[in-house]
N, C-alpha and C positions, 0 to 999 in steps of 0.2 A: 178511442183506444190508446193514444198518446198523454198519458196521465202524467208523464215526467214533467215536465216542464214547469219551473218556480214559477215562470211568468210568459205572458208574450210580451217580446220586446216590441216598442211601436218605431217607426221609421223616422228617423232623424234627418236632421238637415244634411249630416256626413255621409246617412245611406245613398243620395242622392250622387255623392261622386264614385260610390262603389262602380268597379269595373263591370259595364252592363254584360249582359246574357248575349252570347251571338245564337242571333235567332234566324236571319237571313242569310240564304243559300251565299251569296257575296262574301258577308263578313265570317263564316267558317270557314269559306276558302281560303281567305285571310288568315285566321288562326293556324291552319293546317300548316301553310305556306311557313309559317313563323315557327312552329313547332318542327317541321321538318329539318329547315335550317340550324336550329338548335342541335339538330341530331340524337338528344338522347333526354330519357326520361329516370331519374332516380328513385325508386322507394324504398320503403322500408317496413322491416315487419309485415311480412304479407308470405307464411307460409303456405305453400301449393295447396297443404291439404285443408286450408282454413277458408270455408266460407267459399268454395268452388273457384278459390283466387288465381288456383293454377291453369284452369282455363280460361279464366277472365282475363290474365296476363296475356295469353296465345293468342285470344281472342283482340285483343289492340294491339299485337305484334303484326298480324296477319294481316288487319286493318290497315295499319301505320308500317309497313316492313324499314321503313328509312329512319326510323327512330329505334335505338336502340336502349334496351330497359335495361339497367343498372339496379340489381337489389339487393340491396345490403340488410345485413344481420334478419334474416326471416322470422326468428324465434323471438326477438324483442318483445321486451311488454310497452306500454303506453308510455311510461315514463322514461324508457331508455331511445324513445322517438324525440321524446321533447329533447332530452337532453342533447341527441343528436344536432338537432338544431342549435342548439346553444352553442358546443364543441364547433360550428360550423360556420359559425357566423362571417367570417373572413375568408373563409374557402370556397373555391368552386372547384375543386377536383372532385373525384368520385365518392368522397365519404361525406358529401352534403346533401342530403336529402332533399327532393324537391317538392313532397307531399308526404303525409301521414295520416293513420287511421287509428285512430285512438278513443277509449273510451269516453263517455259524453262530458263527466266532472274536468279532463283535461282540456275540453275545448274552450269554454271561458276563461280559464287560467292562461290559457296560452294567447288567447285574444291580448288581454289584460296585461300580460309582459311583454307585446309587440312580436311575437316571433311568427305571428299566421298574418296572412293576408287575403283580402277580399275577394270573391268571385263571383258571382251568380251565373248558375248552367242557365241551357236554355228551358230546360224542361223547370225551372226552380218554383215558379206556380203550383204545380202538382206536388211538390215537398211540403205536407203540414207544417202549419205555422209555429207549432210544438215541439218542431223536433230540427228544429234550423237558427240561429242568429237572424237579426232580422236586417243585419247589413251585410251579411254572405260571408263572414270570416271563417263560419264553419257549419256544416252540414249534416244531418244525419244520413247514415248510409245503407243500412240494415240491421235484425234486431233478432235477439233469440231468447229461451229462456236457460236458465242452471238445470242439469239434468245430471243422471248416474249412469254414466257408460259402464258396462259390466261383462265381465268374463265369466261366461255360463259353464266354461270346464272347470274353471275353481272357483266359482260361488255357486251352491248348488240351491241356495234359498234367494230369489234378488229382492233387496231393500227394497222397500216403498215408501220411506217417507225419511226424514233427517236421523229421527231417535231411532231408527235401525240400524245406522251405522255404529251404534255404539255397543251392536251387541258382541260379546263372545267369540261369536264364529267368523267377525270379520278381524281378526290381529293379523296386523301387518298387512291390509288390504288397500286402504281408503287414500287416495293421496287427489291432491290439486292441480290442475290443470296450469302451474306458474306458481311464482313464488308472491305473497301474501304483500308484502311489501315494496312489490313494483309493477306486479301483473291487475289490471283491472279484472280479466277474468276471473283470478284468484281472490280477487277482493271482492267481488260482486259473491263468489262462492261464501265467504266468510259469514256477509251480510245475509245471503238468503237462510244458511244456518242458524241465524239468530231470531230471522223473522218462523222460520222453523220450531223454534222454541219455545214462540210465543210471544216475541218483542212486537212492538206496535208502532214503534217512532224510529226513525234515524238512529237516534241515540243509543236506545236500549238494543237495536239491534245489532251495533256494532258490537255491544258490551257484551250479550248472552251469545253473540258468533266466535267472539275469542274465547268465551267461558267455555263453548260447544268442542273450540276444539283443543284446550286446554286438557277438555276431559277426554278428547279421542287419543288426542298423543300420550296423555298419563295411561289409557288401558292399555296403548302400546297396537291401537288399530291404524293410527296415524302413519303414513309413509313420507317423509321428507322428501321427497323427489319431485322433482317436476314434470306432471304424470302424460304421456302422448299413446295415442294409439297404440306404438310399440311397446313400450313397457307394460300396458296392459296383454297385448300377446302374448309378452315373453313370460309372462305372471309375476311381474315385478311391483303391478300395482292393477290388481284386479278390479277395484270400484274405482272410476274416474269423475271427481267432479269435475263438469266443465260445460261449455256452452253445448245446447241439443242438436244445433248444425255441425259442429266437432262431431258429438257422438255420431250422428248419422251418417255422417261422411268416411268416420274411422271404421262403423259398421261395417257399408258396402267395401271398403276397402281390404278390411280382413275377409270378406266375403265366406261366413261361415268358418273360419281357423283362425282363432277358435272362433262358436258362434256369440255372439253379443245380444244383450237385451240393452234397449234404452229407456229410461224410466222417468217422467218427467212426476219428482216428489208430489205426493197428495196434500203439504201444506208448505209455505214458505218458496212459492214459486216467483221469482225474480226474472222480471224481464231486463234485458241489457242491449241498449242503445250503442251502436258506434259511429263516429262521426268522420268525416273526412275534413281536411284543410291544406292549405299550401303554405308553404314556409314562407314568410317574410322577405327570407335570404336565399329562395330556389335560385339555383343557375339556371335550370332552364325551364322559365316562367310560364311560356305558352306551352311547352310541350304539357309543363303540369292542368294547363285550363284545359287541354287537349283530351289528357287522361280523364279529367271530370267530368267533361262532357261526353267521354266514352260509357263511363260509369253510371251516368245519370242519365242515358240513353234505354230506348227499352232491351235493347242487345244486351245492355252492362247490369241492366237490373234483371235480366232473366239468369244471366247468368250468376249470379249470388243465388237465387232462387233454384238454380241447379243443384248448389251450394246446400242446399237446406236453409237456406238465412232469409229471413222475412224481409226482402228489398222496402227501402221507406216508401216507396212509392207502389207499393203492394196495390192498395187498397184503389189507385189509378190504375195500374192495369186491368185488375181484376173488371174494374166497372167497364174497363172498353173492351173485355174478351179478347183479351193478349197473352193469357195466361194460359199453355194447351194443360188439358184436362190430367193426361200423364204426367206431366209435373206435379199437380195440385195430389195426384193420387199416392206420389209418394210423401206425403208430410204427414206427421203424424196426427190423431185425431184432434179435431178443434174444442175437445170437452177437456182436454189435458190441458191446455191454455186458459180454461176461464176462471181461474182462480189467481189468474198473474197478476203483478202488481209492476207496475214502471215507476222507480224512485224518482224524485224531483231531481233536479240539480243541487237544491241545497240538501238533500236527503244523501245524496251521494258523496259530494263536496264533504259531508259531517263525519259517515261514513268510510271515507280513504282517509280522513284524518288521523283516526281514532285506531284504525286497521292497520296501517303503516305503520304509526307511530308505537303502537302499544306489543304487537305481537312478538316481539321478542321476550319483551317482558314478561306475558301472561301465558303464550303457548309455549316460547322456549325452543322451536324447532327451526332449523337454518333449512330452509329448501330448497336445495340446487337440480 
């Protein structure tokens, strides 16, 4: 399933120095005590309607009421998270993030830049090797595919594929759920449009994706607004290109007002994996490690699944019968995901480089 890794890194001598997982009750008790002594965890870019994060955060707070969760800039993008670490290297105050949740391509670069530190959770072995850094600097957390979230009150003919979005009937209708110059979700949306336009590799996917949005913008169909379920409901962005888990959560939140369709396009189905990491400059390193232990526990993983994200330990949980059937029944049919493509790290890096740097020149739409 996980086809996106450029290569599997081998364990090096350096990895032997990685902080080991807290696998025993005694060690876990020591970590909990150290985290409670710090008394705070600072997160960033975790909107409560994204991937079930609202309930996940509440679950952590309920389990560890002694730890205050300080939430920075919930609507930030992946690059904003990286910049927040850089800007607060010498700051131990409330603006310094302890942990980040970023697009896959940001993990290796953050490691290379010395911005994150290694840590291996107790459930490390059940995380697929191709979805984690062998030395423990970053590790996949969940994945989904790009989809169309559609306001059916305003869009009578629901688009089934990327090419449909160019139809005249969709004027002033189509938006990305982020700024493609900074947001991983938006970058992958452009990349997916390129694959849906016939691209077969990363370079052509970026090129064709940019060309697609140039045409979409020229026709007046593209809305240069960072779309959300609220803008979709209000009619500002009736068709939103977003991860399926965000679209499904938005559908549930709107609860029929307006009615919403969530469509996995017939082509250009791009799956995206996000990764967790701990800041190398984390003011609360033990709280950060405890947060990771919670996220990768069965409880934390099922919390993401409730938010329609496929947690990285999904196969392990399913194999061991730990996923309630009613939870599985709420997910889209498996057939919609059969054409999903997991871009490699190299593909993502190439796509990100081209899309972020050429968006202004090629498309010319200032997304805000």
